[in-house]
C-alpha positions, 0 to 999 in steps of 0.5 A, a space after each residue: 395227557 391225552 386219553 384215547 376213548 371217552 374218558 373225560 373223567 380222567 382229566 378230573 381225577 388226574 387233574 392233568 391238563 389235557 395235551 391237545 384240543 382233543 379230549 378223546 378219540 371220536 374226532 380222530 376215529 370218526 366212531 362216536 361214543 358209546 358205539 365205539 365200544 362195539 362197533 368200528 364204523 366211522 360216520 363219514 368224516 374226511 377230518 379224522 386223518 387231519 386230526 391225527 396228525 394234529 395229535 401226531 405233533 402233540 407231546 402229551 407227557 401221558 397217553 391213557 387208553 380207555 378203548 382197546 381193552 374194550 374194543 381192540 379193533 379201535 386201537 390206537 395202534 391200529 391207525 397207520 399214522 399214530 403207530 410212530 407217534 405212540 412208539 414214543 411211549 412206553 406202557 407204565 400201568 393198566 387198570 381193568 379198562 384203561 392202558 397207561 403209557 408214558 413218554 420215554 423223553 
């Protein structure tokens, strides 16, 4: 599983292993928690694109987006380099704060 947004509790609740070394979106967007709920200004972080490239090579069974519904400007598909990767997933559920995607394969 990969979680977009800061929701480390989801790993505990689901008992699914992290699919990457990144447990959430902060090192991929450069926008730190809790600020990412209302702001889109990243810290100067030249490594975010390289981190997103790592994610784009990963193949988690599930992607849980716990940020987009709170701050649509930081949507996972707002990043051009993640759109083709996210296209490999389909939405399978929603909660009040999360969108759940499952791999199409």
